N, C-alpha and C positions, 0 to 999 in steps of 0.2 A: 865377814861378820866380825872378825878379830879386830878390825880397825875402828869399829863403831864404839862410841862411848856408851855407857850404860843407859842413858836416857834415850838415845837414838835406837839402841837395840831393844829396849823395853817397848817403845812405840811400835817398832817393826813387828815384834812378836805379838803384841796386843792386837794389832791390825790383822795379822795373819790368823790369830785365834778366832777373832770375830768373823773373818772371812770364811774359815772352815765351818764355824757354827752355822752361819746363814746358808752357805752353799749346801750343806747336808740337810738342813731343814727343807730346802727346796728339792734336792735330789730324791729324798725318801718319799716325798709327797707326790711327785710328778707321775710315777708309774700307776698309782692308784688314786688319781685326782678325784674321781667320783666319790670314793669313800670319804675323802677329806671334806669335800663339799657337803655331802650328806651329813657328816658329823657336825659341821658348822651350822647347817640348817636346823638340825635337831637341838643343838645348844641354844639357839636363839628363837626357837618356835614359841616359847612362852614369855618372850620379852617384848618391849616396845619397838624393837628394830624389825621393820618389815622384811619379808623374804626377798623382795625385789632389790633391797640394798645388800643383804647378806650374801646372796648367791653370787653376784658378780665379783664381790670382794673375795669370796672364798676361792673362786677360780683364779684370781689375780695373785693372791698372797704367795703361793709356792713359786710362781714365776719371778715375782719381785724378790723373794728371798734368794733364789738362785742367782739372779743378776747382781744383787748386792754382794753376795759371796764372791762371785767371779771378780767384780771390780775391786773389792777389798784385797783379794789375793794378788791381783795384778797391779795394785796400787795405781789404778787409773781412775781419774775423776773422783779422787778420794774425798775431797771436801763435799762435793755434790752428792756422792754416794752416802756419806754419813748424814747429810741433811735429809735425804730420801729415807734413810733408815729411821731417823727421828720421826718422820711423818708416819711411816709404817707402824712404829712402836706406839705412837700416840693413838692411831686408829685402833690398834689392838687393845690398848688401855680403855678406850671408850667402849669397845665391844664387850670386853670383860666386865666392865662396870655395869653395862646394861644387863648382862647375864648374872651379875652379882657373884662373880668368881674372884673374890678378893685375894685369894692366894696367887692367882695369875696376875692380878693387878700389881701385887707386890713384886713378883718376879719380873714383870715387864718394866716396872719402875726401876728395878736394879739394872736392867739392860740400859735403860735411858741414862742412868747415872754413869755407867761405864762408857756409853756413847759420848756423853758430855766430856769425860776425861780424854777419850781418844781424839775427839774433834779439837778440844782445847790444846792439847799437847801437839797434835799434828800440825795445827796452824802455827803454833809457837816454833816448832821445829822447822817448818817450811820457811818461815820468815828469817830464821837464823841462817839457813842455807843460802838464801837469796842475798844476804848482806855480806 
């Protein structure tokens, strides 16, 4: 790490931080998945989102978070992983909007902003390495 310039080191640490964040979102939810799914169903029971859409997504979210975290930590398929993370976060924003959880929409939008920066600078950094 000592040979890395500040920009490269910042991108590396940023990616690792996001990887840890998503990895542990998935890890803590997996052992008690039914509780997470039930919580999601309860959150959306009085919204326009039907349970047949909420339930499968609720089962998938922790696994997707786990996979995103692993790939970000391993720096594998980073561009594709960040795109998948954008998709996940936008799905969460849509859900939070249906539930009118505007505080969560704000937090999720912050994640999206940081994902933008990570993707933007990761691509820029990868191009400079290839040249």
